[in-house]
Structures are given as C-alpha cells and as structure tokens.
C-alpha positions as CSV (number, residue, x, y, z in Angstrom):
1,X,2.8,-7.0,-25.5
2,X,-0.5,-8.9,-26.3
3,X,-0.5,-12.6,-26.7
4,X,-3.0,-14.4,-29.0
5,X,-3.7,-18.1,-29.0
6,X,-5.6,-19.5,-31.9
7,X,-6.1,-15.9,-33.2
8,X,-7.9,-14.9,-30.0
9,X,-6.5,-12.5,-27.4
10,X,-5.3,-14.4,-24.3
11,X,-3.5,-11.8,-22.1
12,X,-0.7,-9.3,-22.2
13,X,2.9,-9.8,-21.0
14,X,5.7,-7.4,-20.2
15,X,8.9,-7.3,-22.2
16,X,10.9,-9.0,-19.4
17,X,8.6,-12.1,-19.5
18,X,8.6,-12.0,-23.2
19,X,12.4,-12.2,-23.2
20,X,12.7,-14.8,-20.5
21,X,10.4,-17.2,-22.4
22,X,11.8,-16.2,-25.8
23,X,8.3,-15.7,-27.2
24,X,7.9,-15.3,-30.9
25,X,5.1,-15.4,-33.3
26,X,3.9,-18.8,-34.2
27,X,5.3,-20.6,-31.2
28,X,3.4,-23.5,-29.7
29,X,3.2,-24.3,-25.9
30,X,2.5,-27.3,-23.8
31,X,-0.1,-26.9,-21.1
32,X,2.6,-26.7,-18.5
33,X,4.5,-24.0,-20.4
34,X,1.3,-22.0,-20.8
35,X,0.5,-22.3,-17.1
36,X,4.0,-21.2,-16.2
37,X,3.7,-18.2,-18.5
38,X,0.4,-17.2,-17.0
39,X,1.7,-17.5,-13.5
40,X,4.9,-15.5,-14.2
41,X,2.8,-12.8,-15.9
42,X,0.4,-12.6,-13.0
43,X,3.3,-12.5,-10.5
44,X,5.0,-9.6,-12.4
45,X,1.7,-7.7,-12.6
46,X,1.0,-8.2,-8.9
47,X,4.5,-7.3,-7.8
48,X,4.4,-4.1,-9.9
49,X,1.0,-3.2,-8.4
50,X,2.3,-3.8,-4.9
51,X,5.3,-1.6,-5.6
52,X,3.0,1.1,-6.8
53,X,0.8,0.8,-3.8
54,X,3.7,0.9,-1.4
55,X,4.9,4.0,-3.1
56,X,1.8,5.8,-1.9
57,X,1.7,4.6,1.7
58,X,2.7,1.9,4.1
59,X,0.8,-1.3,4.4
60,X,0.7,-4.3,6.7
61,X,1.0,-7.7,5.1
62,X,-2.8,-8.3,5.7
63,X,-3.8,-4.9,4.2
64,X,-1.7,-5.4,1.1
65,X,-3.0,-8.9,0.7
66,X,-6.6,-7.7,0.9
67,X,-5.9,-4.9,-1.6
68,X,-4.2,-7.2,-4.2
69,X,-6.9,-9.9,-3.9
70,X,-9.5,-7.2,-4.5
71,X,-7.8,-6.7,-7.8
72,X,-8.3,-10.4,-8.7
73,X,-4.8,-11.6,-8.4
74,X,-4.7,-15.3,-7.4
75,X,-4.1,-16.1,-3.8
76,X,-0.9,-18.1,-4.4
77,X,0.6,-15.3,-6.5
78,X,-0.3,-12.7,-3.9
79,X,1.4,-14.9,-1.2
80,X,4.5,-15.2,-3.3
81,X,4.6,-11.4,-3.9
82,X,4.2,-10.7,-0.2
83,X,6.9,-13.1,0.8
84,X,9.3,-11.4,-1.7
85,X,8.4,-8.0,-0.4
86,X,9.2,-9.1,3.1
87,X,12.5,-10.6,2.0
88,X,13.4,-7.2,0.5
89,X,12.4,-5.4,3.7
90,X,9.6,-3.5,2.0
91,X,6.9,-5.1,4.0
92,X,7.5,-5.2,7.8
93,X,4.5,-5.4,10.1
94,X,6.5,-4.7,13.3
95,X,8.0,-1.5,11.7
96,X,4.5,-0.5,10.6
97,X,3.1,-1.1,14.1
98,X,5.9,1.0,15.7
99,X,5.3,4.0,13.3
100,X,1.6,3.8,13.3
101,X,1.3,3.4,17.1
102,X,3.6,6.5,17.6
103,X,1.5,8.5,15.2
104,X,-1.8,7.5,16.7
105,X,-0.6,8.1,20.3
106,X,1.2,11.4,19.7
107,X,-0.6,13.0,16.8
108,X,-4.1,11.8,17.1
109,X,-3.9,11.4,20.9
110,X,-5.5,8.0,20.9
111,X,-5.3,5.9,24.1
112,X,-3.1,2.8,24.2
113,X,-6.2,0.6,24.0
114,X,-7.6,2.5,21.0
115,X,-4.1,2.2,19.3
116,X,-4.2,-1.6,20.0
117,X,-7.6,-1.8,18.4
118,X,-6.6,0.2,15.3
119,X,-3.6,-2.0,14.8
120,X,-5.6,-5.2,15.1
121,X,-8.0,-3.9,12.5
122,X,-5.1,-3.4,10.2
123,X,-4.0,-7.0,10.6
124,X,-1.0,-6.6,12.8
125,X,-0.3,-9.7,15.0
126,X,-0.6,-9.4,18.7
127,X,3.1,-9.9,19.4
128,X,4.0,-7.1,17.1
129,X,1.4,-4.8,18.7
130,X,2.7,-5.5,22.1
131,X,6.4,-5.0,21.1
132,X,5.5,-1.7,19.4
133,X,3.6,-0.4,22.4
134,X,6.3,-1.3,24.8
135,X,8.7,1.0,23.0
136,X,6.5,4.0,23.2
137,X,6.4,6.3,26.2
138,X,2.8,7.2,26.9
139,X,1.2,9.0,29.9
140,X,-2.6,8.7,29.4
141,X,-3.4,11.4,32.0
142,X,-1.1,13.9,30.3
143,X,-2.6,13.0,26.9
144,X,-6.1,13.6,28.2
145,X,-5.0,16.9,29.7
146,X,-3.5,18.0,26.3
147,X,-6.6,17.1,24.4
148,X,-8.8,19.0,26.9
149,X,-6.6,22.0,26.9
150,X,-6.6,22.2,23.1
151,X,-10.1,21.2,22.3
152,X,-12.5,21.3,25.3
153,X,-11.2,23.8,27.9
154,X,-13.5,26.7,27.0
155,X,-16.6,24.5,27.4
156,X,-15.9,22.9,30.7
157,X,-17.8,25.4,32.7
158,X,-21.2,24.0,31.8
159,X,-22.6,20.4,31.9
160,X,-23.1,20.2,28.1
161,X,-19.5,21.1,27.5
162,X,-18.3,18.6,30.1
163,X,-20.4,15.8,28.5
164,X,-19.0,16.7,25.1
165,X,-15.4,16.5,26.4
166,X,-16.1,13.1,28.1
167,X,-17.7,11.7,25.0
168,X,-14.9,12.9,22.8
169,X,-12.2,11.5,25.1
170,X,-14.0,8.2,25.3
171,X,-14.0,8.0,21.5
172,X,-10.2,8.4,21.7
173,X,-10.2,5.3,23.9
174,X,-9.7,6.7,27.4
175,X,-11.5,5.3,30.4
176,X,-14.1,7.3,32.3
177,X,-12.0,7.0,35.4
178,X,-9.0,8.6,33.7
179,X,-11.1,11.3,32.1
180,X,-12.9,12.1,35.4
181,X,-9.6,12.4,37.2
182,X,-8.2,14.9,34.8
183,X,-11.4,16.9,34.6
184,X,-11.5,17.1,38.4
185,X,-7.9,18.4,38.5
186,X,-8.7,21.0,35.9
187,X,-11.8,22.1,37.8
188,X,-9.6,22.6,40.9
189,X,-7.1,24.6,38.8
190,X,-9.9,26.7,37.3
191,X,-11.4,27.4,40.8
192,X,-8.0,28.4,42.2
193,X,-7.4,30.7,39.2
194,X,-10.6,32.7,39.9
C-alpha cells in the first residue's frame, strides 16, 4: 500500500503495518508517529528480506548484516532484525561454523588453518571457530594423501607435476613439511610397486 503525505508519495507499507497503525485516508500524524511508522515499515521490509536470503543459504550474523546494509536498511533496524533472528534460532554463528568447517575439511579438503581463515573472513568469532574445529576429526596427512591420490598422482613422476601438486596443496592451506612427508611416502610406495 502506498502512503502519500501532502499529495506526494512517501513510502509503501505492508497490510500488517497498515492494520497495526489503523491507517486511513486523510489521517494526520505527529512527527513521533511518523518516525515510528517509518521504523516499523523498514523493520518489516528488512526482516522479510532477511528471511528470503536465509531461504537460499546460511549466513553468519556479520554476512547477513553486510548484505542488509548494502540494501540501504538503517544500521539500527538491521541490528534489531539480526537480534530477532538469533532469538528465533535462524541465525547461529556457532552452528554455521560447525557445518561450514565440516564441509570445507571433508568436501573441499582444506587444511584446518585454511578453514580457520575462511571462517574469519565470514565474520565468525574466534571462540566459535575454535569450538567448531575441536568437534571435527581431521588428519591432515590423510587429507593430503586423498587429494594427491585423486588429483595429482599421475603427475608425480616428473618435477613439474610434483611442483603442481605442492602448489595446489599449499593453496588448500597445508604446510610444506606435511606435503613433503606425504609425497616422500608416496614415492617410496611407487618405487616398491615397480
């Protein structure tokens, strides 16, 4: 529903806000009533947008805050919406950190240090990152071995292929020492197999 003040378009409101305020044609408002109406309308729009975004994918509080502020919702309104979403259990950084860390470690084969970095970039607090990582079983040498077996094994016989494997594994966050250890073990296995 579109609201006009002095015959000029002011903003639109949803039917719920219209009913709450009992809005009718020709009504007059005090400045305080107008400010409250604007705030309630912005809150409802921000909340609806947040619900829609959360329907597509999970967000951390920081990520959703950034997204809503990009859409020009006022900082105070965004904070209120985020608080409400946390109360409802729809926004939980620890749960996000647990799920994201598990996916990054087991599906993308990132190292623990790379997962930690990714979660920091997504605005997860350090305490939540540490708690999430403590609950995940991870063997970096086994993960390196799995990546090498799947992606780099055929190229390990020459120097260029080894360099490619080392660079790729370092991008996943593994240390050179860990990579070297696994590659040396695989070389021994390859030599024994010949």
